[in-house]
N, C-alpha and C positions, 0 to 999 in steps of 0.2 A: 416576543418569540424569537424566533431564531433565523437567520439567513446566513444564506451560503454565498461567498462571494468567491469570484474567481478573478486573479490576477497574472500577469504577465510579468515575467524574468527574465530579461536578455545579457546575454555577456560573450562577448568575441574575443577568443584567446588562439593563437596559434604554438601547437608544442610538438616537440619530435620524441621518438623513443622507438622500443624495438617490443614485441608482445614475449610475454614470458614461455617459454618452452623449457620440456623435460619436467623435471621433478619441481612441484611449487611449495613454495615456503612464504608463509604469512610474512607479509611486509609491512612495517608499522609507519605508516603517514606522520610523518614529525607539524605540529603546530602552525611554526612561522610561513604564511603564505608567500608563494613564490612569486607573485607580483603585485609589487607594492603600489602600481597606477589602475588596476583591475577595480572595479565596483560593480556591484549586482544591484540593478537598477528593476523597481517594481511598479506596475502601472497597472490601475486597475483597470478591467475591459468589462466585464458584465457581472452582474448581479441575481443571483437566483433565489426564489422563496418569497411568499408573501407572509404578511405581517400571522394571517390568520386564514382559514379555511381552504381551497382548492388549490396545490403548490407550497402549502407551510410546512416548515420542519416541525418536528415534535421532540428529534433527537438525534444526537451525532450520527452523521450519513456511515454506513459499513462502507459504501464503493460509490466512488466516481469517476465516470467513463465519459467519452466520446466518440462516438458512431462514425459511420463513414458520409453523412450527411451534417456532421457538422453537429447536430444537437447533443443537449449535455443528458445523461442516466443518473439519477442518484437513487440508492438504496438506503436503509434504514429500519433500526430494529422495528421488528412486524407489520411494518408498512408495506405496501405493494412499489414497485419500482415507478418512481415521478420520472417524466421525461420534459425537456424544454425544450426550444427551440434555440439556433445560435444566437440570438439578442437575448437570451435570458426568458424569453416570455412561457409561460408553463402551457404543456400543452396537454396533457392527459396523464394519467396512472395507469397503469400496464398488467394486467389480469385481476384478480380476487382473493379472499380468501377460501382456502379448500385444498383438497387432494386430486380434482379432475383434472382433465385437458384445459390447458388455460389458467389453471389456480394454483397457488402457492401457498406453502405454511410459513417457511421463513427467506424468503429470497434476500438474499445477502449479495454474493458476488457475480459480477457483471464481466465477461469477456466478449468486445466488438469482434464481430467477424463481417468483414466489407460495410456493406449498409447495415446488416441484422446483429442483435446482440444476443448472445445466450446468457440467460441468467441461471445460476446455480441455486438450487434450493434444496439442502439437507443432501437427500441420495436420489436427486435426479437434476436434469439442465433442460432449458426449454428454450427452443430458436425462436425469439421473437423477430419477425420480418419487419423491413422496411415500412410497411404499413402500420407497423403497431402491433399487427395480430399474432396471437402465438400460432405456430408450427410444430414440428414433432418436437417430441419430450423424448428423453434418453436416461439410463439408468447410470449412475454415478457411485462406485465406492464411497462408503461410511468416510466422512473427514476430507474427501479432496473438492477444493474448490478452486476457482479461476483462477488463472495467473498468468503466463505466457505463451503467445501463438505465434510460431512458425509459418506451416501451413495448413489451411483446414483444407480436410479433415485428416488428414496424416499427420502432424505432428506440433504437440505441446507440451510445455511443462505446468504441471498444475501444485498447489502447495497442499502439505498433508498435515492437517490439523489433529488427527485421531489420535486417542490416548494411546499411551503403552501399553502394551500384552504380556505375556508369558513369559519374552524374550527382552523386552523393554519398549520404547518408544521407537519407532519407524522411522526409517532414514524420510527427512523433513518434505523432500521434493520428489513428486512420481513425474516420468516422461511418458507419456497416453495417445494416443491416436482414436480418434471419433467413428463410431459406425452406428448404422440404424438401432444395434441392439444395445449399444451403451458404451462407454467409455472403456477402453483395453487399455491398460499399465502395461507398458512393455519394459519397466526396471525404474529403480528408486536409488535416490543416493540424497547426498547431501555433504554439507562439510566437515560435521558431526553425528556421533549417533548417541543418543540419550541427552541428559541435563548439563549444562554449563553450573548450571546455579539451580537446585532443586524449591528454591522462592519463587523462579522466574523461569519456567521452562522454555527451552529452545524452539522456536518455529521460524521460517523463514519467508518474508516477503519475497515478490519477484517484480522485475520493473518488465518494460516491453521488449521484445526482441531487436536487436539492432545489428544487421550485418551476420548474420546467422552466430548470434552468440546473446547470451543472457547474461544480466546481474542480480544475483540476491542480495539481500542483508537480513541480520538476525533479527529477528522481531521480539525478542526476550533474551535470558540469558545477561542480561544487565551488559552487554556487550557491543561497541559499533566496529560491524566488522563487512567487507562487501566482497562476496564472491562472483568470479565470473566462468560460465561454463560454455560450452560447445553444444550443439545440437545432439552428440553422444552423450551427453551428460559428465562429461572428464573436464574436472577443472585447472582452467586455466590461469587464474590471477587468485590471490587473495591479500586484501589490503586490511590493514586494521586504524582505527585512531583510537587515541588513550588521552583524549583533553581531559581537563579538571572539570571543564564543567559538565560532563557528563557521568557525575558520579552523583550519586544519592543526594538530594537537597540536606545540608547539613543540621535543618530545628527537625527535621522528620526521621522516622524509622526505617529499619530495611524493607519493611513492607510496606512504605509510603506508595500511595496512589500515584505520586507526581515522578514517580521512574523515570529517568530520561529513557526516551526511544527511539530510534528509526522510524519516524511516521510514513515516510514516500521518499521516492528517488526515481532518477531517471536520468538515462545517457542521451545526448544532445547528437546532432550533428555531427559535430567537431569529435566525437568522442569521449567530452568530457562529462563526470556524473557528477548531478546534479542531489545532493542528499537534505531531506528536508527532516532537523531532528528535534523532537518535541523536548524541549528544555521546562523545568518548573519556573513561572512567574516568582518574581517577589510577594510574597504574601500568599502563596497558592493554596495555603489552607484554609483560605475565607471562600474556596470554591466547594469544599467537601459539606455535606449538611450536618449540624449538633446532633451525634447521636447520643439516644437515651441510655442509662447503664443495663449495660447488662446486653446489648445489643452489638452483635459480633459483624453485621453483613449488611450493605446499604446497595441500594440499586441503581443501575447506572443512569438511571434519569434523575436521580438525585442530584448528581455531580454537574457542575457547571462546569464542563471541559473548555470551555473558551477562557475561564477566568483560573482556568489550573496550566494550564501550559501556556507557552510563545515557543516560536520556532526560531532556532541556528541554522541557517541556510550557508552550506559548506558546496565548492565548485572544485572536484576531485581531479587532478590530469591521471589515469591510470597509469601513464607510461611512464611518466616521472615519479610516480609516486608520491607528489605532493599536494598539498591544497595550495588550488590558485588563487580565492576570494573567499570571502567570509564575509555575513551579517547575522546581525541578531533582528528578529521581525517581531513585532506586538502580536501579530496577527497567529495565529494555529494554522497552521499547513493541514488539511487533513488527508488530499490526494496531488501526485503529481500529474500531469496531463499532457500532451505532446505538444507539440511548437512552442516549446518555453512557457508554458501555462500552469498553473498552479491552482488548487482550490483551496482558500481560507474560508473556516467557520465562524463564524460571531453572532 
């Protein structure tokens, strides 16, 4: 079965620069690392998950988060959220299947709020308290899911995964506030409106808010781009990488399941952005099940993602628009966590 392993990555770099102002244009970040002596160091610190039974994983995690008490929260397809203590010991699952109070249909996205965690479930969100008991539930517009929290309950950015309507796809990020009645959308924005590539629709993933700003990354479109936003939803920086290794696998089609993508990222206390890009492993096709003649689709559970992907880690200094350091890991990183941590699925 599968085990989720969390690892530490540490890097110390001092760099200067000035913030972008005025008209924002996209800056292409060159390939050559700016710090020849810098090394990305990875150290395993804790393992989550059992071979079977309580605390085991049946599928790739949707979301991995850490609450204010240092507990690890994990959601996966169809299953209830699981909670592990700071040492990796399974504590309990939260909620049960259903649509009533304390029940979930498909809990996937998590947003820590101090010692509590807000669990997003299709068109509603439930606050789970420090005692792991469900509290109030609020309605959420279709397609919105957890993103970056600035101040509770007044301001957060949520990602918009809803499909396009008569006027095309909506902007991929919503600026919201929370109330007992539900989530109120204050405005929408994003680096683009519409698709960059019709085969890979554009959506955004969000990092944690830092210093009154937040970074987003393209989660689709076959593009490696980072955008920095202020609390008003105004674009302040746009950085793009165009490395050869971010292209489609040479032995696959444009519809390959091994399409490279930015899986996770995080800004550290020094203002450096750690990017975890999923890239195809050598022999990645072995991760896909054998398809019978005439079959056009396969279930997610049939794909061995840990054999499909490995991770290219890049540390980018947004002030100088340079890659500081880079390292390729055999592990598949699925989430970036605070304090230099990342979750690897194996």
